[in-house]
GUVEX-829177 format. One line per 8 residues: number of its first residue (from 1); for each residue x, y, z of C-alpha. Coordinates in steps of 0.25 Angstrom, whole numbers, plus 5000, padded with zeros to 4 digits. Last residue first. Layout:
<lovos>
NUM> X,Y,Z | ...;
</lovos>
This chain:
<lovos>
334> 4977,5118,4833 | 4980,5128,4822 | 4980,5144,4824 | 4973,5155,4826 | 4979,5166,4835 | 4973,5170,4847 | 4960,5174,4848 | 4951,5163,4857;
326> 4963,5163,4866 | 4960,5175,4867 | 4948,5177,4867 | 4947,5166,4879 | 4956,5176,4887 | 4948,5185,4886 | 4936,5179,4889 | 4943,5175,4904;
318> 4945,5191,4908 | 4961,5189,4911 | 4965,5190,4926 | 4978,5190,4925 | 4982,5177,4931 | 4969,5168,4930 | 4964,5174,4917 | 4980,5176,4911;
310> 4984,5161,4915 | 4970,5156,4908 | 4975,5162,4895 | 4988,5159,4894 | 4983,5143,4897 | 4975,5144,4885 | 4985,5150,4878 | 4994,5140,4880;
302> 5008,5141,4870 | 5020,5132,4873 | 5035,5138,4875 | 5038,5128,4884 | 5040,5139,4894 | 5029,5147,4893 | 5021,5135,4892 | 5028,5132,4907;
294> 5024,5146,4911 | 5008,5145,4908 | 5008,5133,4914 | 5014,5138,4926 | 5006,5150,4925 | 4991,5141,4924 | 4995,5131,4932 | 4991,5139,4946;
286> 4976,5141,4939 | 4976,5128,4934 | 4977,5120,4946 | 4964,5125,4952 | 4964,5122,4966 | 4952,5120,4977 | 4952,5128,4988 | 4939,5135,4982;
278> 4936,5151,4981 | 4948,5158,4980 | 4953,5154,4967 | 4939,5158,4962 | 4940,5172,4966 | 4956,5172,4964 | 4953,5168,4949 | 4943,5180,4949;
270> 4929,5176,4943 | 4925,5180,4928 | 4914,5167,4925 | 4927,5162,4917 | 4936,5164,4929 | 4927,5157,4935 | 4926,5143,4925 | 4941,5143,4926;
262> 4941,5141,4941 | 4930,5130,4938 | 4938,5125,4928 | 4952,5125,4937 | 4944,5118,4947 | 4938,5105,4937 | 4925,5100,4945 | 4915,5103,4933;
254> 4925,5094,4923 | 4929,5105,4911 | 4942,5110,4910 | 4947,5098,4921 | 4941,5086,4915 | 4946,5089,4901 | 4961,5093,4904 | 4961,5081,4915;
246> 4958,5072,4901 | 4964,5080,4889 | 4979,5080,4899 | 4981,5070,4909 | 4971,5060,4905 | 4974,5059,4890 | 4980,5070,4878 | 4988,5076,4886;
238> 4998,5066,4889 | 4997,5063,4875 | 5005,5077,4872 | 5017,5071,4881 | 5022,5079,4891 | 5036,5087,4890 | 5034,5102,4893 | 5028,5105,4879;
230> 5022,5093,4879 | 5014,5099,4891 | 5014,5112,4885 | 5007,5107,4872 | 4997,5099,4878 | 4992,5107,4889 | 4989,5117,4878 | 4983,5108,4869;
222> 4974,5103,4878 | 4970,5119,4882 | 4967,5120,4868 | 4959,5106,4868 | 4951,5112,4882 | 4948,5125,4878 | 4943,5122,4865 | 4932,5111,4870;
214> 4930,5122,4880 | 4926,5132,4870 | 4917,5125,4863 | 4913,5118,4874 | 4907,5132,4877 | 4910,5147,4885 | 4902,5149,4899 | 4914,5158,4903;
206> 4915,5150,4915 | 4916,5138,4906 | 4929,5144,4898 | 4935,5149,4911 | 4933,5133,4916 | 4940,5130,4905 | 4950,5140,4904 | 4954,5133,4918;
198> 4954,5119,4913 | 4966,5125,4906 | 4973,5129,4916 | 4970,5117,4923 | 4973,5109,4910 | 4988,5113,4911 | 4991,5107,4927 | 4986,5093,4922;
190> 4993,5095,4906 | 5004,5098,4912 | 5006,5087,4923 | 5002,5076,4913 | 5014,5081,4902 | 5026,5081,4912 | 5020,5068,4920 | 5022,5062,4906;
182> 5024,5046,4910 | 5008,5040,4910 | 5001,5034,4918 | 4985,5032,4918 | 4980,5031,4934 | 4963,5027,4935 | 4956,5030,4945 | 4942,5024,4949;
174> 4946,5009,4952 | 4959,5012,4955 | 4972,5018,4951 | 4983,5021,4963 | 4991,5014,4964 | 4993,5006,4949 | 4995,5020,4941 | 5006,5022,4954;
166> 5014,5012,4950 | 5011,5014,4936 | 5015,5028,4935 | 5028,5027,4945 | 5034,5013,4936 | 5032,5023,4922 | 5040,5034,4929 | 5039,5046,4921;
158> 5024,5049,4931 | 5011,5054,4927 | 4998,5048,4931 | 4986,5050,4925 | 4972,5049,4927 | 4958,5042,4925 | 4945,5044,4933 | 4934,5035,4939;
150> 4926,5042,4946 | 4928,5039,4960 | 4922,5050,4967 | 4936,5055,4973 | 4941,5055,4957 | 4929,5063,4954 | 4932,5074,4963 | 4944,5076,4961;
142> 4944,5078,4946 | 4952,5068,4939 | 4955,5071,4924 | 4972,5069,4923 | 4984,5069,4933 | 4993,5061,4941 | 5008,5063,4940 | 5021,5056,4946;
134> 5031,5057,4951 | 5041,5045,4958 | 5050,5043,4943 | 5053,5061,4943 | 5067,5059,4945 | 5076,5070,4953 | 5062,5069,4964 | 5069,5080,4973;
126> 5053,5079,4980 | 5052,5093,4978 | 5058,5094,4963 | 5050,5078,4959 | 5037,5084,4963 | 5037,5098,4958 | 5041,5092,4945 | 5028,5083,4946;
118> 5020,5094,4950 | 5024,5103,4936 | 5031,5117,4937 | 5026,5131,4932 | 5037,5133,4944 | 5027,5142,4953 | 5013,5138,4949 | 5018,5122,4948;
110> 5010,5114,4939 | 4996,5108,4941 | 4990,5096,4940 | 4994,5089,4955 | 4990,5074,4955 | 5008,5071,4958 | 5011,5059,4962 | 5024,5056,4970;
102> 5031,5044,4974 | 5036,5041,4984 | 5051,5035,4985 | 5060,5044,4994 | 5045,5046,5003 | 5040,5058,5005 | 5044,5065,5021 | 5051,5075,5015;
94> 5046,5078,5002 | 5034,5080,5005 | 5035,5094,5009 | 5039,5097,4996 | 5030,5092,4988 | 5018,5101,4996 | 5029,5113,4991 | 5029,5108,4978;
86> 5015,5107,4976 | 5008,5118,4983 | 5005,5125,4969 | 5001,5113,4961 | 4991,5111,4970 | 4993,5098,4981 | 4990,5081,4976 | 5002,5077,4976;
78> 5001,5061,4979 | 5013,5054,4985 | 5018,5040,4985 | 5021,5029,4991 | 5019,5037,5005 | 5029,5032,5016 | 5026,5044,5024 | 5019,5055,5015;
70> 5006,5058,5022 | 5014,5057,5036 | 5023,5069,5032 | 5014,5076,5023 | 5005,5082,5035 | 4990,5084,5033 | 4987,5069,5033 | 4973,5061,5027;
62> 4975,5045,5027 | 4966,5038,5016 | 4963,5025,5020 | 4949,5031,5027 | 4945,5033,5013 | 4942,5049,5010 | 4928,5052,5011 | 4924,5060,4997;
54> 4911,5071,4997 | 4920,5083,4999 | 4934,5084,4988 | 4942,5098,4993 | 4937,5104,5005 | 4927,5092,5011 | 4939,5083,5010 | 4934,5070,5017;
46> 4939,5062,5028 | 4930,5069,5037 | 4941,5073,5049 | 4954,5069,5043 | 4949,5073,5027 | 4941,5085,5034 | 4953,5091,5043 | 4965,5090,5033;
38> 4957,5098,5022 | 4955,5109,5032 | 4970,5110,5036 | 4974,5111,5020 | 4987,5100,5018 | 4980,5086,5016 | 4988,5075,5012 | 4980,5062,5009;
30> 4986,5049,5015 | 4983,5037,5007 | 4987,5023,5009 | 4985,5016,4997 | 4976,5003,4994 | 4977,4999,4978 | 4966,5000,4968 | 4963,5014,4972;
22> 4951,5019,4979 | 4958,5026,4990 | 4969,5032,4978 | 4955,5037,4972 | 4952,5042,4987 | 4965,5050,4990 | 4967,5057,4975 | 4952,5062,4976;
14> 4958,5068,4990 | 4971,5072,4983 | 4962,5079,4971 | 4951,5087,4981 | 4963,5093,4991 | 4972,5085,4999 | 4983,5083,4994 | 4998,5074,4997;
6> 4992,5063,4994 | 5002,5052,5001 | 5000,5038,4995 | 5005,5025,5003 | 5007,5014,4995 | 5000,4999,4999;
</lovos>
């Protein structure tokens, strides 16, 4: 029986704990939560009423607010924290992690300050010269639906095929299916950029634009995601799979999407500060837009949708003006 330490007590961390408790193999699962109120509720009521109400944690899932007991003897460390807090948390994890622990990132974003992918943050903070102990979990997966046990298929990416296969066996269950690939870069870029495109999709919804607009936005957004991923060393086929088009469709059109919800409110005319101040949930696309643009600049990749989303988020650009600029760009071949 392997011990899995889940670092992050939000909706996604809680949902993954529930999914792993139902997987085909038995595990010792420890869920670490940072916020005192979340920890108290999880410990006393066994339901994450703040982030994922309605789902009781099985007795075998342990809950703690301390990293040392969470990580003691952990075979797998599953990071489910917001990208902005990833470096600080992995730095705090290092003294308590086993020398041979496997690190899996389920964070879908880029580090805002450095524009680094989270697997790069892990390697840096854990002092790993080889990425062979790192994997990335991504794909179309709303936390609420995973917690409810809806059939879900995701991707586990690692440069080490043996590690990917072992984790695939550990995590998969009758309602949670994992596919593997070795394209960590493509998987992480897709996970981050689809959130930015989802904000744009939400803006279109908030402006009450139709399905013509949405179809064009999602298709051209996928083109942007693919261009950047390939330029940075990812593979085109990764963007055609679950980690790319699958997660983009989910996040850009699904009612449970946080990033889409932010976009909807922007389209309705609300200020970003007002939108973010009304919730504790993190919309990774807000922080990833600037990082994505910087990566695109370095790689000399054109990303017009991302540019307009960034201008709406940071410069208060009027959403209809942003859409007009996209439509009036120089005409070109697809």
